C-alpha positions in Angstrom: -5.2 65.5 -0.8 -8.9 65.7 0.3 -9.1 68.7 -2.0 -7.6 66.7 -4.8 -9.9 65.5 -7.6 -10.6 61.8 -7.3 -9.7 60.0 -10.5 -11.3 56.5 -10.2 -10.5 53.2 -11.6 -13.5 50.9 -11.4 -12.4 47.4 -10.4 -14.8 44.5 -10.9 -14.1 40.8 -10.4 -16.2 37.7 -10.5 -15.2 34.1 -9.7 -16.9 31.0 -11.3 -18.9 30.6 -8.0 -20.0 34.3 -8.0 -21.4 34.1 -11.6 -24.4 32.1 -10.3 -25.2 34.6 -7.5 -27.6 37.4 -8.1 -26.0 40.9 -8.1 -22.5 39.7 -8.7 -22.3 39.7 -12.5 -19.8 42.0 -14.1 -22.4 44.2 -15.8 -24.3 44.6 -12.5 -21.2 45.5 -10.6 -20.2 48.0 -13.3 -23.7 49.7 -13.3 -23.7 50.1 -9.5 -20.2 51.4 -9.3 -20.8 54.0 -12.1 -23.8 55.3 -10.1 -21.6 55.3 -6.9 -18.9 57.4 -8.7 -21.5 59.9 -10.0 -22.8 60.3 -6.5 -19.3 60.9 -5.1 -18.3 63.1 -8.0 -15.5 60.8 -9.0 -14.1 61.0 -12.5 -13.9 57.5 -14.1 -10.6 56.9 -15.9 -10.9 53.3 -16.8 -12.5 49.9 -16.1 -10.6 46.9 -14.9 -12.4 43.5 -15.1 -11.1 40.1 -14.0 -13.7 37.5 -15.0 -13.8 34.0 -13.6 -10.8 34.6 -11.3 -10.7 34.0 -7.5 -9.2 36.5 -5.1 -7.2 33.6 -3.5 -3.6 34.4 -2.8 -1.3 33.4 -5.7 -3.9 33.7 -8.4 -2.8 35.9 -11.3 -5.2 38.8 -12.0 -4.0 40.7 -15.1 -6.5 43.6 -14.9 -5.8 44.1 -11.2 -2.1 44.3 -12.0 -2.8 46.8 -14.8 -4.7 48.9 -12.3 -1.8 49.0 -9.9 0.5 50.1 -12.8 -1.9 52.9 -13.6 -1.8 54.0 -9.9 2.0 54.1 -10.1 1.8 56.2 -13.3 -0.5 58.6 -11.5 -3.3 58.0 -14.0 -5.7 57.2 -11.2 -5.7 57.8 -7.4 -8.8 55.9 -6.2 -9.8 52.3 -6.5 -13.6 52.0 -6.6 -15.0 48.5 -6.1 -18.2 46.9 -4.8 -16.9 45.1 -1.7 -13.5 44.6 -0.1 -13.5 40.9 -1.0 -13.4 41.9 -4.7 -9.8 42.9 -4.1 -8.6 40.2 -1.7 -9.7 37.9 1.1 -6.3 37.6 2.7 -5.2 39.8 5.7 -1.6 39.6 4.5 -2.5 40.7 1.0 -4.6 43.5 2.2 -1.8 45.0 4.4 0.4 44.9 1.3 -2.3 46.7 -0.8 -2.7 49.4 1.9 1.0 50.0 2.0 1.0 50.3 -1.8 -1.8 52.8 -1.7 -0.1 54.9 1.0 3.2 54.9 -0.9 1.4 56.2 -4.0 -1.0 58.6 -2.4 -4.0 56.6 -3.5 -7.2 55.4 -1.8 -9.9 52.7 -1.8 -13.6 53.3 -1.7 -16.1 50.4 -1.5 -19.7 51.0 -2.5 -21.3 48.2 -0.3 -18.9 48.0 2.7 -18.7 51.8 3.3 -14.9 51.6 3.5 -12.8 54.6 2.7 -9.1 54.5 3.4 -8.6 58.2 3.5 -9.3 58.0 7.3 -7.8 56.0 10.2 -11.2 54.7 11.1 -11.7 53.5 7.5 -8.5 51.6 7.6 -9.4 50.0 11.0 -12.8 48.9 9.7 -11.1 47.5 6.5 -8.8 45.4 8.7 -11.7 44.0 10.8 -13.7 43.2 7.7 -10.7 41.5 6.0 -10.2 39.3 9.1 -13.9 38.3 9.0 -13.6 37.6 5.2 -10.4 35.5 5.6 -12.1 33.5 8.4 -15.1 32.8 6.2 -13.0 31.7 3.3 -11.0 29.4 5.6 -14.2 27.9 7.1 -15.5 27.4 3.5 -12.3 25.7 2.6 -12.6 23.4 5.6 -16.2 22.5 4.7 -15.1 21.9 1.1 -12.3 19.6 2.2 -14.6 17.7 4.5 -17.1 17.2 1.7 -14.3 16.2 -0.6 -12.9 13.6 1.9 -16.4 12.1 2.2 -16.8 12.0 -1.6 -13.4 10.3 -2.1 -14.1 7.7 0.6 -17.4 6.8 -1.0 -15.7 6.3 -4.4 -16.4 9.7 -6.0 -12.8 10.3 -7.2 -12.1 13.9 -8.3 -10.0 13.1 -11.4 -10.3 11.8 -14.9 -11.9 8.4 -15.1 -9.0 5.9 -15.3 -8.8 3.3 -18.0 -10.5 0.1 -16.7 -13.2 2.0 -14.8 -16.4 3.8 -15.5 -18.7 6.1 -13.5 -22.0 5.1 -12.0 -23.7 7.9 -10.0 -20.4 9.7 -10.0 -18.6 6.8 -8.4 -15.8 4.8 -10.0 -16.7 1.2 -10.7 -14.9 -1.5 -12.8 -15.7 -1.4 -16.5 -16.4 -4.9 -17.7 -15.3 -3.9 -21.2 -11.8 -2.9 -20.2 -10.9 -4.1 -16.7 -9.4 -7.4 -18.0 -7.0 -5.4 -20.1 -5.6 -3.8 -16.9 -5.3 -7.2 -15.2 -3.5 -8.5 -18.2 -1.2 -5.5 -18.3 -0.1 -6.0 -14.7 0.4 -9.7 -15.3 2.6 -9.0 -18.4 4.7 -6.5 -16.4 4.9 -8.9 -13.4 6.4 -11.5 -15.8 9.2 -9.1 -16.7 7.9 -7.4 -19.9 8.9 -3.8 -20.3 6.5 -0.9 -20.8 7.4 -0.7 -24.5 7.0 -4.4 -25.1 3.5 -4.4 -23.5 2.6 -1.3 -25.6 3.8 -3.2 -28.7 1.8 -6.3 -27.8 -1.4 -4.2 -27.2 -0.9 -2.2 -30.4 -0.3 -5.3 -32.5 -3.5 -6.9 -31.1 -5.4 -3.6 -31.3 -6.3 -3.9 -27.6 -9.1 -1.5 -26.6 -9.2 0.1 -30.1 -6.6 2.7 -29.0 -3.0 3.6 -29.5 -0.8 2.4 -26.6 2.5 4.2 -25.5 5.1 3.1 -23.0 4.3 6.2 -21.0 0.7 5.1 -20.7 1.7 1.7 -19.4 4.1 3.3 -17.0 1.4 5.6 -15.5 -1.1 2.8 -15.2 1.5 0.5 -13.5 2.3 3.3 -11.0 -1.3 4.4 -10.4 -2.5 3.1 -6.9 -6.2 3.4 -8.1 -5.8 -0.1 -9.6 -5.3 -1.6 -6.1 -8.2 0.5 -4.8 -6.3 3.5 -3.3 -6.2 7.2 -4.3 -3.7 10.0 -3.7 -5.3 13.5 -3.6 -3.0 16.4 -4.2 0.0 14.3 -5.2 1.6 17.3 -7.0 1.4 19.4 -3.8 3.6 19.5 -0.7 1.0 17.7 1.3 -0.7 14.9 -0.6 -3.3 12.8 1.2 -3.5 9.0 0.7 -6.8 7.2 0.8 -7.0 3.4 1.1 -9.7 1.1 -0.3 -11.9 3.8 -1.8 -12.8 2.0 -5.0 -13.1 -1.7 -6.1 -9.5 -2.8 -7.1 -8.7 -4.4 -10.4 -5.6 -6.0 -9.1 -4.6 -7.2 -5.6 -2.4 -5.1 -3.4 0.2 -7.8 -3.5 0.2 -7.8 -7.3 0.5 -4.0 -7.4 3.4 -4.0 -4.9 5.1 -6.8 -6.7 5.0 -4.7 -9.9 6.6 -1.8 -8.1 9.4 -4.1 -7.0 9.6 -5.5 -10.6 10.3 -2.0 -11.9 13.7 -2.1 -10.3 14.4 -5.6 -11.7 13.2 -4.6 -15.2 15.4 -1.6 -15.2 18.4 -3.9 -14.7 17.3 -6.3 -17.4 18.5 -5.8 -21.0 18.1 -7.8 -24.1 20.1 -11.0 -23.8 20.8 -13.7 -26.4 20.7 -16.4 -23.7 18.1 -17.2 -21.1 19.2 -17.5 -17.5 16.7 -19.5 -15.3 17.6 -17.7 -12.1 18.3 -14.2 -13.4 17.8 -11.5 -10.7 16.9 -14.2 -8.2 20.1 -15.4 -6.6 21.7 -13.4 -3.7 25.5 -13.4 -3.1 26.1 -15.4 0.2 28.8 -12.9 1.2 27.6 -9.4 0.3 23.9 -10.0 -0.4 24.1 -8.5 -3.9 22.0 -10.0 -6.8 24.3 -12.3 -8.8 24.9 -11.7 -12.5 24.8 -14.5 -15.1 27.4 -15.6 -17.6 27.7 -18.6 -19.9 30.4 -20.5 -21.6 30.0 -22.5 -24.9 31.7 -25.9 -25.3 32.0 -26.6 -29.0 32.7 -30.3 -28.4 29.5 -30.8 -26.5 27.7 -28.2 -28.5 26.0 -26.7 -25.5 26.2 -23.7 -23.1 27.1 -24.0 -19.4 25.5 -21.4 -17.2 27.0 -19.7 -14.1 26.2 -17.0 -11.6 28.6 -14.8 -9.8 29.3 -11.6 -7.9 31.8 -9.1 -9.4 32.8 -7.9 -6.0 33.2 -11.3 -4.2 34.6 -13.1 -7.2 32.5 -16.3 -6.7 31.3 -18.7 -9.4 28.2 -20.9 -8.9 26.9 -23.4 -11.4 23.3 -23.1 -12.5 22.6 -26.8 -12.8 23.7 -27.3 -9.2 21.2 -24.8 -7.9 18.5 -26.3 -10.1 19.2 -29.9 -8.8 19.3 -28.8 -5.2 15.7 -27.5 -5.3 14.4 -29.8 -8.0 11.7 -31.2 -5.6 10.5 -27.7 -4.9 10.5 -26.7 -8.6 8.4 -29.8 -9.4 5.9 -28.9 -6.7 5.6 -25.4 -8.0 5.1 -26.7 -11.5 2.4 -29.1 -10.3 0.7 -26.3 -8.4 0.9 -24.1 -11.5 -0.7 -26.7 -13.7 -3.3 -28.1 -11.3 -4.3 -25.1 -9.2 -3.2 -21.8 -10.7 -4.0 -22.5 -14.3 -7.3 -24.3 -13.8 -9.0 -24.5 -10.4 -8.1 -21.2 -8.8 -9.1 -18.8 -11.7 -12.5 -20.6 -11.9 -12.9 -20.5 -8.1 -12.3 -16.7 -8.3 -14.8 -16.3 -11.1 -17.4 -18.2 -9.3 -16.9 -16.0 -6.2 -16.9 -12.8 -8.2 -19.9 -13.9 -10.4 -19.9 -10.9 -12.8 -22.9 -12.1 -14.8 -25.3 -9.4 -13.6 -22.7 -6.7 -14.3 -21.9 -8.1 -17.7 -25.6 -8.3 -18.7 -26.2 -4.8 -17.5 -23.3 -3.5 -19.6 -24.4 -5.5 -22.6 -27.8 -3.8 -22.5 -26.2 -0.4 -22.2 -24.0 -1.1 -25.3 -27.1 -2.2 -27.3 -28.9 1.0 -26.4 -25.9 3.0 -27.3 -25.9 1.3 -30.7 -29.5 2.3 -31.2 -28.7 5.9 -30.3 -25.8 6.0 -32.8 -28.1 4.7 -35.5 -30.7 7.3 -34.7 -28.1 10.1 -34.8 -27.0 8.9 -38.2 -30.6 8.9 -39.5 -31.1 12.4 -38.2 -27.9 13.4 -40.0 -26.0 14.2 -36.8 -23.3 11.8 -37.8 -21.7 11.3 -41.2 -21.5 7.8 -42.7 -17.8 7.6 -41.8 -18.5 8.6 -38.2 -21.4 6.2 -37.9 -19.3 3.3 -39.2 -16.4 4.1 -36.9 -18.6 4.3 -33.8 -20.6 1.2 -34.8 -17.5 -0.8 -35.2 -16.3 0.1 -31.7 -19.7 -0.8 -30.1 -19.9 -4.1 -32.1 -16.5 -5.0 -30.7 -17.6 -4.2 -27.2 -20.8 -6.3 -27.6 -18.7 -9.2 -29.0 -16.4 -9.1 -26.0 -19.3 -8.9 -23.5 -21.0 -11.8 -25.1 -17.8 -13.8 -25.0 -17.4 -13.1 -21.3 -21.0 -14.1 -20.6 -20.5 -17.3 -22.4 -17.3 -18.1 -20.4 -19.2 -17.2 -17.2 -22.0 -19.6 -18.1 -19.5 -22.3 -18.7 -17.9 -21.7 -15.3 -21.3 -21.8 -13.6 -21.9 -25.3 -15.2 -18.7 -26.6 -13.5 -19.8 -28.0 -10.1 -16.3 -28.5 -8.7 -15.4 -27.6 -5.1 -12.1 -26.8 -3.3 -12.0 -30.4 -2.2 -11.6 -31.4 -5.9 -8.1 -29.7 -5.9 -6.9 -32.2 -3.3 -8.5 -35.1 -5.1 -6.8 -34.0 -8.4 -3.4 -33.8 -6.7 -3.8 -37.2 -5.0 -4.8 -38.8 -8.3 -1.8 -37.3 -10.0 0.5 -38.5 -7.3 -1.0 -42.1 -7.5 -0.7 -41.9 -11.3 3.1 -41.4 -10.9 3.3 -44.5 -8.8 1.0 -46.7 -10.7 1.5 -45.6 -14.3 4.9 -43.9 -14.5 5.4 -44.3 -18.2 2.0 -42.9 -19.1 2.4 -40.1 -16.6 5.6 -39.0 -18.2 4.0 -39.0 -21.6 1.0 -36.9 -20.5 2.1 -34.7 -17.7 4.6 -32.0 -18.2 7.5 -32.3 -15.8 10.3 -29.8 -15.0 12.8 -31.5 -17.3 10.3 -31.1 -20.2 10.3 -27.3 -20.0 12.4 -25.1 -22.2 14.8 -22.7 -20.5 12.4 -19.8 -21.3 9.5 -21.7 -19.7 11.6 -22.5 -16.6 12.7 -18.9 -16.3 9.0 -17.8 -16.5 7.9 -20.2 -13.7 10.8 -18.9 -11.5 9.7 -15.3 -12.2 6.1 -16.0 -11.4 6.6 -17.7 -8.1 10.0 -17.0 -6.6 11.1 -13.6 -5.2 14.7 -14.5 -4.4 17.0 -17.4 -3.3 19.6 -17.0 -0.7 22.8 -19.1 -0.7 25.4 -20.1 1.9 28.7 -21.9 2.1 28.6 -25.5 3.5 31.4 -27.1 5.5 33.1 -28.3 2.3 33.2 -24.7 0.9 30.4 -25.3 -1.7 27.6 -22.9 -2.3 24.2 -24.4 -1.5 20.6 -23.1 -1.3 19.9 -21.6 2.2 16.3 -20.3 1.7 13.7 -19.8 -1.1 11.5 -16.7 -0.7 8.2 -17.0 -2.6 6.3 -14.2 -4.2 3.4 -13.1 -2.0 0.9 -13.5 -4.8 1.7 -17.2 -5.0 2.2 -17.7 -1.3 -1.1 -16.1 -0.2 -3.2 -18.2 -2.6 -1.3 -21.4 -1.7 -1.5 -20.7 2.1 -5.2 -20.0 1.9 -5.9 -23.4 0.3 -3.4 -25.2 2.5 -4.9 -23.8 5.7 -8.3 -25.0 4.6 -6.8 -28.5 4.1 -7.4 -28.5 0.3 -3.8 -28.6 -0.8 -0.7 -30.4 0.4 3.0 -29.7 0.7 6.0 -32.0 0.8 8.1 -32.5 3.9 11.4 -34.3 4.4 11.1 -37.8 6.1 13.9 -39.9 7.4 13.4 -43.7 8.0 15.1 -47.0 7.4 14.7 -46.5 3.7 16.7 -43.3 3.8 15.8 -39.6 3.2 12.7 -38.9 1.2 9.6 -36.7 1.0 6.1 -37.2 2.3 3.1 -35.1 1.3 1.3 -33.5 4.3 -1.9 -31.4 4.4 -3.8 -29.6 7.1 -6.7 -30.9 9.2 -9.9 -32.0 7.5 -13.1 -33.0 9.4 -13.7 -36.7 9.6 -16.7 -36.6 7.2 -14.6 -34.9 4.6 -11.8 -37.5 5.1 -14.3 -40.4 4.6 -15.8 -38.8 1.4 -12.3 -38.1 0.1 -11.1 -41.7 0.5 -14.2 -43.2 -1.0 -13.9 -40.9 -4.1 -10.3 -42.0 -4.6 -11.4 -45.6 -4.4 -13.6 -45.0 -7.5 -10.3 -45.0 -9.4 -7.7 -46.9 -7.3 -7.6 -49.4 -4.5 -6.5 -46.8 -1.9 -5.8 -47.9 1.7 -6.6 -45.8 4.7 -4.7 -46.0 8.0 -4.8 -44.2 11.3 -2.0 -43.7 13.8 -0.5 -41.5 16.5 2.2 -38.8 15.7 4.5 -38.1 18.7 5.9 -34.6 18.3 8.7 -35.2 20.9 10.0 -38.4 19.3 8.9 -37.4 15.7 7.6 -40.9 15.3 4.4 -41.9 13.5 3.0 -45.0 15.1 0.8 -46.8 12.6 0.4 -50.1 10.8 0.5 -50.2 7.0 1.3 -52.7 4.3 5.0 -52.8 3.5 4.3 -52.6 -0.2 2.2 -49.4 0.1 3.6 -46.0 -0.9 2.4 -43.2 1.2 0.1 -40.9 -0.8 -0.4 -38.3 2.0 -0.7 -37.9 5.7 -3.0 -35.4 7.6 -4.1 -34.6 11.1 -7.5 -35.9 12.2 -7.9 -33.2 14.8 -7.1 -29.5 14.8 -3.5 -28.7 15.7 -3.3 -26.1 18.4 0.4 -26.4 19.1 -0.1 -27.5 22.7 -0.5 -31.3 22.2 2.5 -33.6 22.3 0.6 -36.4 20.4 -2.1 -36.2 17.7 -4.2 -38.6 15.7 -3.2 -38.7 12.1 -4.6 -40.3 9.0 -2.6 -41.8 6.1 -3.4 -42.8 2.6 -1.4 -45.5 0.9 -1.4 -47.4 -2.4 0.8 -50.2 -3.8 2.2 -50.4 -7.3 0.3 -53.7 -7.9 -3.1 -52.5 -6.5 -6.2 -52.5 -8.6 -7.1 -49.8 -11.2 -10.8 -49.3 -11.3 -11.4 -47.5 -14.6 -11.5 -48.9 -18.1 -9.6 -46.1 -19.9 -6.4 -45.3 -18.1 -6.2 -41.8 -19.8 -9.3 -40.9 -17.8 -7.1 -41.0 -14.7 -5.3 -37.9 -16.1 -8.2 -35.8 -17.3 -11.0 -36.4 -14.9 -11.7 -36.7 -11.2 -14.1 -39.0 -9.4 -17.7 -37.6 -8.8 -18.6 -36.1 -5.5 -22.0 -37.7 -5.1 -20.8 -41.1 -3.9 -22.9 -43.1 -1.4 -20.9 -44.7 1.4 -20.9 -45.4 5.1 -18.3 -44.9 7.8 -18.3 -48.6 8.9 -17.3 -49.9 5.4 -14.5 -47.4 5.2 -12.9 -48.3 8.5 -13.7 -52.1 8.6 -12.1 -52.6 5.2 -8.7 -51.1 6.2 -8.7 -52.6 9.7 -8.7 -56.0 8.0 -5.9 -54.9 5.8 -3.6 -53.7 8.6 -0.4 -55.7 9.2 0.2 -56.7 12.8 
């Protein structure tokens, strides 16, 4: 074969990385290899060029494959290339290539590596060089991966910028123009709306000046980037999960709840009737979610609603479930109206304080508008394109100005977390003192429509477990709250700024008493004096014995208990603890001229008082 005329096929390849390196362009490779063939007296049959393709295993190289076919057809018998790594960087692939060459009486000659597979030494050197080349590519891959991990952890996400975010210095940050749309989308889905319904709502309102599809909503609901996490290589066999790499647009609890909601939404279909506890009640026998049914009584002209399990054949009245947790539902509704719909969103806004970010984005949009105008003047844009782009920017500016106005209004509100407890105490006293006016102004559970009740249940309750009592009736065993509600509530309760009702048993029978966590003495004094701006509130102190469950205090018989609370931290070790109690009688003094102010305002915080007056007043009022 050594006497045989060498018919060469010149193979050149360049990857995207090689294109920037001197001496590796396709024309330069071709020029050097032509000179090499002339020196070796090789006859050039054809040129095979793979541009912008890596030699990585698995990559399709059409020209390389065509060259192998020409070798099989005996059109060429020698591959001429610049370096061995132009063919491959894999030891495994190289062994396959050498076997192919041997089977077809063909050879390889490399201009730069001095590799010639016509000899045993040449094959040995090629194997050594290939091992070094593969080691280098693996080390480069490791360095690339380490750099990628560092970039991801710093917020530089290697993917298309998700809706709701923008890039600043390559990092993903919330986009003040669109982030609220994402928050609203999650809230709508959490409330039980389907992907298609959300898309229809957004398209009807022209949200974000774009066309919304149900698939878009689905992808966004499932994307963990919105809770601050990122999955790299999710379409591979070994995806990597990174937590807390960008600022989230929704809480992790909300994101997880929406994933749970997917299963519930898939079971929901269009119904003509509304079931208050749909997908919430669990069968006391098998644990399955109970289905709903209704029967219509023509004489009464109303529907009666029931829940049951098709396997266990049980039948549970809806109104019985509703009545058994009515006190709980009333508390949730009160929390929703007082805290969740007013105080809590504003507290969060005050903590986030996005004014600086909004102002920065507003200036960016105004500059963008100037650039669009300049482009139109310079005839880069047509009048139609200019009008379209200007309309989008004007809408963005309008939204930003609205958000800034809202933020300024929030900043002007000087309320504190303590105001939440003041508001709830005032509302409770209003029920005692002015029940008729309270029922006219405040919305109670019985005032809600079935749809509104179902929405409250969806927002706050995850599921309700039932059990059989001694009489064989189904009763509520446990109510499991949604984590989004429970976490916010617990945070405020632990700080002492919100109360909860507990069962009390005394000579008057079974009832409920409002209890809150420990507050420092100074805060208690300020709280009582603020309440006294509106009502003649009485303050008592006593000892709670955990062993006997007795609260030893003196109070006026005519006083209703507004709330009790510990006057010292509860560490779980003490058997007795000092407690404070607020009371008010139905006949006590009202200290405002306009009674409706009691429902729409709270007493100011800057009240002058002293501790002696607070305690002396109520000591004289105590009944011995």
